[in-house]
N, C-alpha and C positions, 0 to 999 in steps of 0.2 A: 700807604695811601691815606690822604688826609680824611679826617672824620667830618670835616666841613669842606665841601667843594665850592668853588667860586668860578663862575664863567660869565662872559658877557655876550649878549645877543643884541646887537645894535646899541641902543642907549639903555638897555635893561640889564641890570646885574642880577644874577640868580645865585642865591646862597642856599645850599642843599645839605640837610643832615645826611651823612653818609656812613651810617653804622647799622645797616639793616638787620644784620645777624643778632643784634641786641635791641631790636625795635627802636633804634635810634635814641636809646637812653643817653642822656647828656652827661659828658665828663667835663672836668675842668678845662681840658684842651679844647673841647668843642665850644664852651662858653667864650674862651679867649679868641677862637677863630671867628665866632659870630660878632663879637665886639669889634675886632679888627676889621672884619668885612663891612660892617655898617659904618664905622668911622671913616674908612677909606672911601666908600661910596658917597658919603656925605660931603667929602672934600673934593671929589672928582666932578668937574663941571660936565664931563661927557656922560655921566650917569644921570638919567632922568627919573628912574624908579628902581626899586628893589623888589624881587619876588623871593619869598621864603618858601622852600619846598623840601621834599625828602625823597630818599631812595627806599625801595622796598614797599611793604604793605602798610606802614604806619608813619604818621607824622613824627611823634616822639612819645616814648613811654615815660617821659619826665626825667628826673635825675637818676643817673646810675647810682644806686644806693651805696654800693661798696666804695666807689670813687668819692661819692659825696661825704661819706663818713670818714674816709681817709684824708680828705681835704675840705673840712667844713668851712663854709664861707662866713666866717665870724668877723671879718673886718671890711670896711667900706672900699678898700682897694683890691678886693678879691676879683677874680675873673667873672664870677656871677654878678657882683655889683656893677662891674664895668659894662657887662652886657645889658643889664636892666637900665643903666643910665643911658646907654647908646640908643635903646628903644625910645626912652622918654624924649631925648633930644634930637632924634633923627628928623631932619628938616624936609625930606623928600617923600613922595608917596611910597608906602610900604604895603605890599600885597602878599597875602598868604594863601597857599594851596594846601589844603588839609585832607588827608585820607587816613582811614584806620584810627588808631588811638592817639589822642592828644591829651596827655595826662599832666596835671600840675602846671608847671611853667609852660607846657605845651598848649594849655588853654589860656593862661594869664597873659602870655605875650601877644595873643590875638587881640586883646583889648587895646593894644597900641597900634594895631594895623589899621590902615585906611579902608581896605577892602579885604574881606575874607571869603574865599571860595572853597567849598567843601564837597567831597565825594559823598555818595549816599551811605557809604560804610563808616563815615567819620563818627567818632564817639569821644565825648569830652568829659573830663572830670578834674576836680581840684580837691584831692583827699588830704589836705594839709592837716586838719584837725584829727583825722584818723591816724596820723603819724605823730601826734603830739606837737604839731607845729601850727603856724598861723599863715594866712594868705600873704602873697608877696606880689611884686611888680605893680603895686598900686591897686591891686584887684579888690581890696577891701573897700575901696571907694568907687572904683570904676564899675565893678560888676553890679552892686546894688543900684547904682544910678541907671544902669542899662536895663536891668530886668525887674527892678523893684526890690524893696528890702526883704519881704517875706520869702520870695522865691530864692533870692541869694542866700538868705539865712538857712533855708532848707538844704540847698546844695552844698554850702560850705560846712554845715554842721553835721550832715549825714555822710558826706563824702560820695554821694550817689552820682552816677554818670548820667549823661543825657545825649540824645541822638542829634544827628544833623538837622532833622526836621524841627526838633525842639530849639536847637541853636538858632535856626533861621527865624523861627517865630519870636524868639527873644531879641533878635537884632544883633547877635554875635556873628552870625554868618549872613552874607549878602546873597549868595547864589549857591545852589546845590546842582552839581552836574557830574556826569560820568567821568569826565576828564578834567579834574580840578586844575592841574598844572597848565593845560592848554588854555583853559578859560582865564586863569590868572595872568598868563602871558598876553592874552588878547586885551584884557583890561589895562595891563601895564603899558602895552604898546600904544593904545588909544591915549592914555594919559601922557605918555612920552612924546607924543606928537603935538601936544599943547605948548604954548609959550612957557618955558621952564620957570621963570621968575614969578609969573602969575600963579603957577601951581604951588610954588613954595610959599608965596604970600597967602594964598588961600588956605593952605594947611595951617600956617602959623596963626591966622585969624580964627580958624575953627577951634584950635587947641588953646588959644590964649586965655580964655576964661577960666580954665581949670589947671593950667600947667603948674603953677606954683603950689596949688593945693595938692595935686597928685605927687609932686616932688616931696612935699612935707610928709605925706602919708607913706610914701615909699621909704623914707628915712626912718619913720617910726616902725613900720613893718620890719625893716631890716634889723633894727635894734632888738625888737621883741623876738624875732625869728632866731637871732643869734643866741639869746638867752634860753629860748625854748630848746634849741639843739643840745644844750648842755644839761637839760633836765632829766630826772629819773623817768618821768612820764614818756618823754620822747625815746629814751633808751629802750624802755620796755616795748613801746610801739614798733620801733625798728626791729627789735629782736623777734617779735611776733611776725612781722612782715617777712623777714628773712627766713624764718623757720617754715612758714607756709610756702614760700617761693621754692625752697629746697626739697619739699616733699614730692 
């Protein structure tokens, strides 16, 4: 069974993380599936919007550490880089339905979504520094711009998590509801009923002022991230993480 499922409901494409037994921890195969799904939806005139959601109790636990270390994304044509690029360039509305944990890239990808709906149990974290790494997906620019430098610094530098209520107050989440996927679909369908080129143009205009700057930051993040992955500091942090996980 695919770890990323894709289905169409009318003009809405739904991409779902489908590895609930591992809290939807992302593998290289899943990054490839997400990139392909977004790129196909971008080129399909029949798709008016995409909803990102998940099976099980959690959005995603972030990277599957074992898979991540076995297939480190150290070059710009990796599946991870392809997925991040597809997020940045996706021209149509992208709506996320978040429940449970959204760790690392599970939070940073939301910064590229047009609407984020969360369940009351949603919990967000970006523990990159805790693993000897740096933020990715343009989050070192997008997150401080969204929440303010000092709050972003505290969250990035401590690795602490924050709740759905805090995420809504920050502006990362638009709505909190008991059924995040149903609400995300409702929003997607309302958008999908609008004139499609007007929606694409509206998104392009809203993103235009910072697109190139975010692209440049993402490239710098990726280069530093790749170097950090090879550092002794990261090796020690990952070893400590795995030892705690296996206890």
